[in-house]
TORKOL-4160 file (C-alpha; in steps of 0.2 Angstrom, whole numbers, padded with zeros to 4 digits, m for minus):
99
<pt num="1" X="0675" Y="0463" Z="0424"/>
<pt num="2" X="0660" Y="0466" Z="0435"/>
<pt num="3" X="0660" Y="0477" Z="0450"/>
<pt num="4" X="0646" Y="0475" Z="0462"/>
<pt num="5" X="0642" Y="0485" Z="0479"/>
<pt num="6" X="0632" Y="0479" Z="0493"/>
<pt num="7" X="0628" Y="0482" Z="0510"/>
<pt num="8" X="0627" Y="0470" Z="0526"/>
<pt num="9" X="0622" Y="0472" Z="0542"/>
<pt num="10" X="0636" Y="0468" Z="0551"/>
<pt num="11" X="0632" Y="0470" Z="0570"/>
<pt num="12" X="0617" Y="0475" Z="0580"/>
<pt num="13" X="0618" Y="0478" Z="0597"/>
<pt num="14" X="0607" Y="0485" Z="0611"/>
<pt num="15" X="0615" Y="0496" Z="0625"/>
<pt num="16" X="0611" Y="0503" Z="0642"/>
<pt num="17" X="0596" Y="0508" Z="0651"/>
<pt num="18" X="0587" Y="0516" Z="0637"/>
<pt num="19" X="0590" Y="0503" Z="0625"/>
<pt num="20" X="0600" Y="0511" Z="0612"/>
<pt num="21" X="0602" Y="0501" Z="0597"/>
<pt num="22" X="0618" Y="0501" Z="0588"/>
<pt num="23" X="0621" Y="0496" Z="0570"/>
<pt num="24" X="0636" Y="0493" Z="0561"/>
<pt num="25" X="0633" Y="0492" Z="0541"/>
<pt num="26" X="0648" Y="0485" Z="0531"/>
<pt num="27" X="0650" Y="0491" Z="0512"/>
<pt num="28" X="0657" Y="0478" Z="0502"/>
<pt num="29" X="0664" Y="0481" Z="0484"/>
<pt num="30" X="0668" Y="0466" Z="0474"/>
<pt num="31" X="0676" Y="0464" Z="0457"/>
<pt num="32" X="0672" Y="0447" Z="0448"/>
<pt num="33" X="0665" Y="0441" Z="0465"/>
<pt num="34" X="0682" Y="0444" Z="0474"/>
<pt num="35" X="0681" Y="0456" Z="0488"/>
<pt num="36" X="0692" Y="0473" Z="0486"/>
<pt num="37" X="0686" Y="0485" Z="0497"/>
<pt num="38" X="0675" Y="0483" Z="0516"/>
<pt num="39" X="0670" Y="0499" Z="0525"/>
<pt num="40" X="0659" Y="0499" Z="0541"/>
<pt num="41" X="0648" Y="0513" Z="0546"/>
<pt num="42" X="0639" Y="0514" Z="0563"/>
<pt num="43" X="0625" Y="0523" Z="0568"/>
<pt num="44" X="0613" Y="0523" Z="0584"/>
<pt num="45" X="0595" Y="0524" Z="0586"/>
<pt num="46" X="0586" Y="0530" Z="0601"/>
<pt num="47" X="0567" Y="0527" Z="0606"/>
<pt num="48" X="0563" Y="0545" Z="0600"/>
<pt num="49" X="0566" Y="0564" Z="0602"/>
<pt num="50" X="0557" Y="0576" Z="0613"/>
<pt num="51" X="0544" Y="0588" Z="0607"/>
<pt num="52" X="0547" Y="0603" Z="0618"/>
<pt num="53" X="0531" Y="0611" Z="0614"/>
<pt num="54" X="0522" Y="0600" Z="0624"/>
<pt num="55" X="0535" Y="0586" Z="0630"/>
<pt num="56" X="0528" Y="0572" Z="0620"/>
<pt num="57" X="0540" Y="0559" Z="0614"/>
<pt num="58" X="0541" Y="0559" Z="0594"/>
<pt num="59" X="0545" Y="0541" Z="0589"/>
<pt num="60" X="0560" Y="0536" Z="0580"/>
<pt num="61" X="0556" Y="0534" Z="0561"/>
<pt num="62" X="0565" Y="0516" Z="0558"/>
<pt num="63" X="0556" Y="0512" Z="0542"/>
<pt num="64" X="0571" Y="0515" Z="0533"/>
<pt num="65" X="0581" Y="0503" Z="0543"/>
<pt num="66" X="0584" Y="0484" Z="0538"/>
<pt num="67" X="0571" Y="0473" Z="0544"/>
<pt num="68" X="0582" Y="0465" Z="0557"/>
<pt num="69" X="0585" Y="0482" Z="0564"/>
<pt num="70" X="0567" Y="0485" Z="0566"/>
<pt num="71" X="0563" Y="0469" Z="0574"/>
<pt num="72" X="0576" Y="0472" Z="0587"/>
<pt num="73" X="0571" Y="0490" Z="0590"/>
<pt num="74" X="0553" Y="0485" Z="0591"/>
<pt num="75" X="0556" Y="0471" Z="0604"/>
<pt num="76" X="0567" Y="0482" Z="0615"/>
<pt num="77" X="0558" Y="0499" Z="0614"/>
<pt num="78" X="0543" Y="0493" Z="0626"/>
<pt num="79" X="0531" Y="0507" Z="0633"/>
<pt num="80" X="0541" Y="0507" Z="0649"/>
<pt num="81" X="0557" Y="0510" Z="0640"/>
<pt num="82" X="0549" Y="0523" Z="0629"/>
<pt num="83" X="0543" Y="0532" Z="0646"/>
<pt num="84" X="0559" Y="0532" Z="0653"/>
<pt num="85" X="0567" Y="0539" Z="0639"/>
<pt num="86" X="0556" Y="0552" Z="0637"/>
<pt num="87" X="0558" Y="0557" Z="0656"/>
<pt num="88" X="0577" Y="0557" Z="0654"/>
<pt num="89" X="0574" Y="0569" Z="0639"/>
<pt num="90" X="0564" Y="0581" Z="0649"/>
<pt num="91" X="0576" Y="0580" Z="0663"/>
<pt num="92" X="0589" Y="0585" Z="0652"/>
<pt num="93" X="0580" Y="0598" Z="0643"/>
<pt num="94" X="0575" Y="0606" Z="0660"/>
<pt num="95" X="0592" Y="0606" Z="0666"/>
<pt num="96" X="0600" Y="0613" Z="0651"/>
<pt num="97" X="0587" Y="0627" Z="0650"/>
<pt num="98" X="0593" Y="0633" Z="0668"/>
<pt num="99" X="0612" Y="0636" Z="0660"/>
């Protein structure tokens, strides 16, 4: 009786103005090549985070993502998208600092 556990990219979507990359990953457990369990995990990737000490954009590390996900992120996170995302983060940070 052989039990195996694999992960599969079920879906990769690009959403919104700032090109958030949503990833759905399935974990599949099989016994003797027959699927006995499947669960789904979702996570969202954004182009980066804001370093508030100098308002620079720190790029999101996608090196641990599946090659397909990396390719999508690299394709949609253009310089223009990164700049727009950075400006949004700065505006959000400035607004929250006033509260």
